[in-house]
C-alpha positions in Angstrom: 1.9 3.2 2.4 1.1 6.5 4.1 3.9 8.3 5.9 4.5 8.4 9.6 7.2 10.4 11.3 9.9 7.8 11.8 12.1 7.3 14.9 15.7 7.5 13.8 18.0 5.0 15.5 21.7 4.4 14.9 24.0 1.5 15.6 27.2 2.3 17.5 30.4 0.3 17.8 30.3 -1.9 20.9 33.3 -1.6 23.2 34.9 -5.0 22.6 38.4 -4.3 23.9 38.5 -0.6 22.8 39.7 -0.3 19.1 39.5 -4.1 18.6 35.8 -3.8 17.7 36.3 -1.2 15.0 39.1 -3.2 13.4 36.7 -6.2 13.0 33.7 -4.1 11.7 32.0 -5.6 8.6 31.3 -3.0 5.9 27.9 -3.2 4.2 26.6 -0.5 2.0 28.8 2.0 3.7 27.5 1.2 7.2 29.7 -0.5 9.8 28.4 -3.7 11.4 30.4 -4.8 14.5 31.1 -8.4 15.3 28.9 -8.0 18.4 26.0 -6.8 16.1 26.6 -9.6 13.7 26.5 -12.1 16.5 23.3 -10.6 17.8 21.7 -10.9 14.4 22.8 -14.5 14.2 21.1 -15.2 17.5 18.0 -13.3 16.3 17.8 -15.5 13.1 18.2 -18.6 15.3 15.1 -17.5 17.2 13.3 -16.8 13.9 14.2 -20.2 12.6 12.8 -21.9 15.8 9.6 -19.9 15.6 9.0 -20.8 12.0 9.7 -24.5 12.6 7.3 -24.4 15.5 4.6 -23.0 13.2 5.1 -26.1 11.0 7.1 -24.5 8.2 9.2 -27.2 6.5 12.9 -27.1 7.4 14.1 -26.9 3.9 12.0 -23.8 3.2 13.1 -22.1 6.5 16.8 -22.8 5.7 16.6 -21.7 2.1 14.8 -18.5 3.1 17.1 -17.6 5.9 20.1 -18.2 3.7 19.0 -15.0 2.0 19.1 -13.0 5.2 22.6 -13.5 6.6 23.1 -10.0 7.8 20.9 -6.9 8.2 20.2 -5.3 4.8 21.7 -1.8 5.2 19.8 -0.4 2.2 16.5 -1.4 3.9 17.6 0.2 7.1 18.7 3.4 5.3 15.3 3.7 3.5 13.4 2.9 6.7 15.2 5.5 8.8 15.1 8.3 6.3 11.6 8.3 4.9 10.6 12.0 4.2 7.9 13.3 6.4 4.7 13.8 4.3 4.4 17.5 3.8 3.0 17.9 0.3 -0.3 19.8 -0.1 -3.1 18.0 -2.0 -2.5 20.2 -5.0 1.2 19.2 -5.1 0.4 15.5 -4.5 -2.2 15.6 -7.3 0.3 17.2 -9.7 2.8 14.5 -8.9 0.7 11.3 -9.1 -2.0 12.3 -11.6 0.2 13.5 -14.4 -0.8 13.2 -18.1 1.8 10.5 -18.7 0.4 8.2 -16.1 -3.1 8.7 -17.3 -2.2 8.2 -20.9 -0.3 5.0 -20.1 -3.2 3.8 -17.9 -5.7 4.3 -20.6 -3.7 2.3 -23.1 -3.2 -0.6 -20.7 -6.9 -0.5 -19.6 -8.0 -0.8 -23.2 -5.8 -3.9 -23.6 -6.8 -5.7 -20.4 -10.4 -4.5 -20.0 -11.6 -8.0 -21.1 -9.8 -9.5 -18.1 -10.3 -6.9 -15.4 -14.0 -6.2 -16.0 -15.3 -9.8 -15.5 -13.0 -10.3 -12.5 -14.3 -7.1 -10.9 -17.8 -8.4 -11.3 -16.9 -11.8 -9.8 -15.5 -10.2 -6.7 -18.2 -7.5 -6.3 -16.0 -4.6 -7.2 -15.6 -2.1 -10.1 -12.8 -2.1 -12.7 -12.1 1.6 -12.5 -11.0 1.5 -8.8 -9.0 -1.6 -9.4 -7.1 0.2 -12.2 -6.6 3.3 -10.0 -5.1 1.2 -7.2 -2.9 -0.8 -9.6 -1.7 2.5 -11.2 -0.7 4.1 -7.9 0.7 1.0 -6.1 3.0 -0.2 -8.9 2.7 2.0 -11.9 0.5 -0.7 -13.6 2.9 -3.5 -12.5 6.2 -1.9 -13.5 7.5 -0.9 -10.0 7.1 -3.8 -7.6 10.2 -3.4 -5.5 13.5 -5.2 -5.8 14.0 -6.5 -2.2 13.8 -10.0 -1.1 10.9 -10.1 1.3 12.4 -12.5 3.9 15.6 -10.4 4.0 13.7 -7.1 4.3 11.3 -8.3 7.0 14.0 -10.0 9.0 16.1 -6.8 8.9 13.2 -4.6 10.1 12.1 -7.1 12.8 15.7 -7.1 14.1 16.1 -3.4 13.9 13.4 -2.7 16.5 11.1 -0.1 15.0 7.7 -1.9 15.1 9.5 -5.1 15.6 6.4 -7.2 16.6 4.6 -6.1 13.4 7.5 -7.0 11.1 8.2 -10.2 12.9 4.6 -11.3 12.5 4.8 -10.4 8.8 8.0 -12.4 8.5 6.1 -15.5 9.9 3.4 -14.8 7.4 5.9 -14.7 4.6 7.2 -18.2 5.7 3.6 -19.4 5.5 3.4 -18.2 1.9 6.6 -20.1 1.1 5.2 -23.2 2.8 2.5 -23.3 0.1 5.4 -24.1 -2.3 3.9 -21.9 -5.1 6.9 -19.5 -5.1 10.5 -19.9 -4.1 12.2 -17.8 -1.4 14.4 -16.0 -3.9 11.3 -15.0 -6.0 9.5 -13.5 -3.1 10.2 -9.9 -4.0 8.7 -6.6 -2.9 9.4 -3.2 -1.4 12.0 -2.5 1.3 9.2 -2.7 3.9 8.0 -6.1 2.7 5.0 -5.1 0.5 4.8 -7.6 -2.3 4.1 -7.6 -6.0 2.0 -5.5 -8.3 -0.7 -5.0 -5.5 1.9 -4.2 -2.8 0.2 -6.6 -0.3 2.0 -7.3 3.0 2.2 -11.0 3.6 -0.8 -11.0 6.0 -2.9 -9.3 3.3 -1.8 -11.8 0.7 -2.9 -14.7 3.0 -6.2 -13.1 3.7 -7.2 -11.5 0.4 -4.9 -13.0 -2.3 -7.0 -15.1 -4.8 -6.4 -17.1 -8.0 -8.1 -15.1 -10.8 -6.5 -17.1 -13.6 -7.6 -20.6 -12.6 -4.1 -22.1 -12.3 -4.6 -22.8 -8.5 -2.0 -20.3 -7.4 -2.1 -16.6 -6.5 0.7 -14.9 -8.4 0.5 -11.2 -7.7 3.9 -10.7 -9.2 3.4 -11.9 -12.8 -0.3 -12.8 -13.4 -2.6 -9.9 -14.2 -5.8 -11.9 -13.5 -4.5 -12.7 -10.0 -3.5 -9.0 -9.5 -7.0 -7.7 -10.4 -8.9 -10.4 -8.5 -6.8 -9.9 -5.4 -7.4 -6.1 -5.4 -11.1 -6.6 -6.0 -11.3 -9.2 -3.2 -9.6 -6.9 -0.8 -11.9 -4.0 -1.5 -15.1 -5.9 -1.5 -14.2 -7.4 1.9 -13.4 -3.9 3.2 -16.7 -2.2 2.5 -16.7 -1.5 -1.3 -20.2 -1.4 -2.8 -20.2 -2.4 -6.4 -21.8 0.2 -8.8 -21.6 3.0 -6.2 -19.3 6.0 -6.7 -16.4 6.8 -4.4 -17.0 10.6 -4.5 -17.0 13.6 -6.8 -15.5 17.1 -7.0 -17.9 19.8 -5.9 -18.1 23.6 -5.8 -18.7 24.9 -2.3 -20.2 28.4 -1.5 -18.2 30.5 0.8 -19.0 29.9 4.4 -20.0 26.3 4.0 -17.0 24.5 5.5 -18.8 22.4 8.0 -17.4 21.2 11.4 -14.1 19.7 10.3 -12.1 17.2 12.4 -8.5 16.2 12.2 -7.7 12.5 12.3 -4.2 12.2 13.7 -1.3 12.6 11.3 -3.6 12.1 8.2 -5.1 15.5 8.7 -8.5 14.3 7.3 -10.8 17.2 6.9 -14.3 15.8 6.8 -17.4 17.7 7.3 -20.5 16.0 8.8 -22.0 13.3 6.6 -25.3 14.6 5.3 -27.8 13.5 2.7 -26.7 14.8 -0.7 -30.0 16.7 -1.0 -29.0 18.8 2.1 -25.7 19.6 0.5 -27.5 20.7 -2.6 -29.9 22.9 -0.6 -26.8 24.6 0.9 -25.5 25.5 -2.5 -23.0 22.7 -3.0 -22.8 21.8 -6.7 -21.1 19.0 -8.7 -18.3 20.2 -10.9 -18.1 17.4 -13.6 -21.8 16.6 -14.1 -25.1 18.4 -14.1 -26.4 16.1 -11.4 -24.8 14.5 -8.3 -23.5 11.0 -9.0 -25.3 9.8 -5.8 -28.4 12.1 -5.4 -30.1 9.8 -3.0 -27.1 9.0 -0.9 -25.1 10.5 1.9 -21.7 12.2 1.6 -19.2 14.0 3.7 -17.5 17.2 2.5 -13.8 16.8 2.1 -11.4 19.7 1.5 -7.9 18.3 1.6 -6.2 21.6 1.5 -8.7 23.3 3.8 -11.5 25.8 3.1 -11.1 27.6 -0.2 -9.3 24.6 -1.9 -10.5 21.9 -4.1 -13.5 20.2 -2.5 -15.2 16.8 -2.8 -18.2 15.0 -1.6 -17.0 11.5 -0.6 -19.3 8.5 -0.2 -18.8 5.2 1.6 -16.7 3.7 -1.1 -14.1 6.4 -0.4 -13.6 4.8 3.0 -13.1 1.4 1.4 -10.2 2.8 -0.6 -8.7 4.2 2.6 -8.5 0.7 4.1 -5.9 0.0 1.4 -3.9 3.0 2.3 -5.2 5.3 5.1 -4.6 8.6 3.3 -7.1 11.0 1.9 -4.7 12.0 -0.8 -4.2 8.4 -1.9 -8.0 7.6 -1.9 -8.7 10.8 -3.9 -6.0 10.0 -6.4 -7.1 6.4 -6.8 -10.7 7.4 -7.4 -9.8 10.2 -9.9 -7.4 8.1 -11.8 -9.8 5.3 -12.2 -12.7 7.5 -13.2 -10.6 9.3 -15.9 -9.5 6.0 -17.4 -13.0 4.6 -17.4 -14.4 7.8 -18.9 -11.9 7.7 -21.7 -13.0 4.2 -22.6 -16.6 5.2 -22.6 -16.0 8.1 -24.9 
């Protein structure tokens, strides 16, 4: 997901009789965990257990899941504390995520699974190109799903304190998924932050938007392509996607037409005023890839991710639907462009 400047926090050895604490430190991934810290984590897990049981999660599931989270996962903490601040320009990001290798691989895969993804996209009122774009960016078309146990990762992050309420809530949602008895605690795998499967849903998103696309009465976003595609489509269609409409397009902008841009927090979103496409055309804005605008009767906002003088786009309402999946202009642009290129290749 999009970057935020993280608060760095370190554990220190508690003073349990001077040097006695240090002599009893437990080593995990090169980080010391004191007996006091271990005891605090044990108490924390007891609270988690009681909360899960109070929600009606079966005891055997709670016990099996928490057996995978006996101590804070130091690799999770290391990754959480040392995420790089997002400083790439759009041009640098585009070069990194829209390389020829990714596009070529995506085109091959799209050709093989088009008969699956296209009908599912129609069923859930979405479009196959954007589904492929999200699948490609989120997990490299299913290859990179994360190698962390979700219960272990979420328990660690809920205990650590950074956004503890959020991660604790997601931990309870993960227990709810296990209570369906469609997947075992050990098989609940994802990223270090708890995002799961080929779609990288947090547990709450899985519960709300995960659907069975294959007809086997379970939603397997880890191994079943039909469930992956249906779940992405269901997410987007429930967050504003309009089937058959474009997300946006690259445009050429005359000098001096930069609009009244606003900055939206850390995302540095540089939108101009939303105007009818006919007005942008009258101002000299021109489509780059086509002779005509892809939405000549619609409304669009001018987006210049690297500021005036850089690459420019007119973005339409489906662009904002992509941003609900990941609130980054760069991400939404990359998803749209990757999907469009794969779809164009199949049409040619």
